[in-house]
C-alpha positions as CSV (number, residue, x, y, z in Angstrom):
1,X,0.0,0.0,0.0
2,X,1.5,3.4,-1.1
3,X,1.7,6.5,0.9
4,X,-1.2,8.9,0.3
5,X,0.2,12.1,-1.2
6,X,-2.9,14.3,-0.9
7,X,-1.7,16.5,1.9
8,X,1.7,17.0,0.2
9,X,0.0,18.1,-3.0
10,X,-2.1,20.6,-1.0
11,X,1.0,22.0,0.7
12,X,2.6,22.3,-2.7
13,X,-0.3,24.3,-4.2
14,X,-0.4,26.6,-1.1
15,X,3.4,27.2,-1.4
16,X,3.2,28.0,-5.1
17,X,0.2,30.3,-4.5
18,X,2.1,32.2,-1.7
19,X,5.3,32.4,-3.8
20,X,3.7,33.3,-7.1
21,X,0.0,34.0,-6.9
22,X,-0.2,35.0,-10.6
23,X,0.6,31.3,-11.5
24,X,-2.6,30.1,-9.8
25,X,-4.7,32.9,-11.4
26,X,-3.4,32.0,-14.8
27,X,-4.1,28.3,-14.2
28,X,-7.8,28.9,-13.3
29,X,-8.6,31.9,-15.5
30,X,-9.2,32.3,-19.2
31,X,-6.2,34.7,-19.6
32,X,-3.2,33.3,-21.3
33,X,0.4,34.5,-21.2
34,X,-0.3,36.9,-24.1
35,X,-2.7,38.7,-21.9
36,X,-0.2,39.3,-19.1
37,X,1.0,42.8,-18.7
38,X,4.5,43.8,-17.4
39,X,4.5,45.3,-14.0
40,X,4.1,49.1,-14.3
41,X,7.3,51.0,-13.5
42,X,5.3,53.6,-11.4
43,X,3.4,51.1,-9.2
44,X,0.1,52.2,-8.0
45,X,0.9,55.9,-8.7
46,X,0.9,55.3,-12.5
47,X,-2.7,54.1,-12.6
48,X,-3.7,56.1,-9.5
49,X,-2.9,59.3,-11.2
50,X,-4.9,58.2,-14.3
51,X,-7.9,57.3,-12.1
52,X,-7.7,60.8,-10.5
53,X,-7.6,62.4,-13.9
54,X,-10.8,60.5,-14.8
55,X,-12.6,61.9,-11.7
56,X,-12.3,58.7,-9.7
57,X,-10.8,58.0,-6.3
58,X,-9.6,54.6,-5.0
59,X,-8.4,52.7,-2.0
60,X,-7.0,49.3,-1.5
61,X,-9.7,47.1,0.1
62,X,-7.1,44.3,0.5
63,X,-3.9,43.4,-1.3
64,X,-6.0,42.0,-4.1
65,X,-8.9,44.4,-4.3
66,X,-9.0,48.0,-5.5
67,X,-12.2,49.8,-4.6
68,X,-13.0,52.6,-7.1
69,X,-15.7,55.3,-6.6
70,X,-16.6,58.6,-8.3
71,X,-15.5,62.0,-6.8
72,X,-19.0,63.3,-7.7
73,X,-22.2,61.5,-8.6
74,X,-21.9,59.6,-11.9
75,X,-24.4,57.3,-13.7
76,X,-24.0,54.1,-15.7
77,X,-23.6,55.8,-19.1
78,X,-20.6,57.8,-17.7
79,X,-19.1,54.6,-16.2
80,X,-19.5,52.7,-19.5
81,X,-17.9,55.6,-21.4
82,X,-14.9,55.6,-19.0
83,X,-14.5,51.8,-19.5
84,X,-14.4,52.1,-23.2
85,X,-11.9,54.9,-23.2
86,X,-9.6,53.5,-20.5
87,X,-9.6,49.7,-20.8
88,X,-5.8,49.6,-20.5
89,X,-5.9,51.3,-17.1
90,X,-8.5,49.0,-15.6
91,X,-6.8,45.9,-17.1
92,X,-3.5,46.9,-15.5
93,X,-5.2,47.2,-12.1
94,X,-6.8,43.8,-12.5
95,X,-3.5,42.2,-13.4
96,X,-1.6,44.0,-10.6
97,X,-4.2,43.4,-7.8
98,X,-6.7,40.7,-9.1
99,X,-10.0,42.5,-8.5
100,X,-11.8,45.8,-8.9
101,X,-14.9,46.9,-7.0
102,X,-16.9,49.8,-8.2
103,X,-19.0,51.6,-5.5
104,X,-21.1,54.7,-5.5
105,X,-22.2,54.8,-9.2
106,X,-25.9,55.2,-10.1
107,X,-26.6,51.8,-11.9
108,X,-30.3,51.6,-11.2
109,X,-31.3,48.4,-13.0
110,X,-30.1,45.2,-14.8
111,X,-30.2,46.9,-18.3
112,X,-27.9,49.7,-17.0
113,X,-25.6,47.1,-15.5
114,X,-25.5,45.2,-18.8
115,X,-24.5,48.3,-20.7
116,X,-21.6,48.8,-18.3
117,X,-20.6,45.1,-18.6
118,X,-20.7,45.3,-22.5
119,X,-18.4,48.4,-22.3
120,X,-16.0,46.2,-20.4
121,X,-16.3,43.3,-22.8
122,X,-18.4,43.8,-26.0
123,X,-18.3,40.0,-26.6
124,X,-20.4,39.1,-23.5
125,X,-23.5,37.1,-24.2
126,X,-26.6,39.2,-24.4
127,X,-29.1,36.3,-24.4
128,X,-29.5,34.5,-21.2
129,X,-31.0,31.0,-20.7
130,X,-32.5,29.6,-17.5
């Protein structure tokens, strides 16, 4: 009877995720190596300044979450427009931190949310099945 290696495999996965969390994200996501972005030379200030120029403020909710909110009231049309014009900035934040949360925007219903989502990725499905 052989030695069960399950716990050893779990320890290995945890060690890899601690040493190189991007490797785990790439393994379980749809992004491939061509989608990776080099780390920005300016760190958070490079995209932080761009967010400020867009009229947005941010704070780090955790090491892997950036919370973005408007400096003044903004609606879903404005947010969709910002996404279309600044995809590279938001993409850089996602690759550096892993997640973005948008708070404080007026997105009143599902249709408005869908418009914002389509601005992020125009190839999203627009027909839903139950």
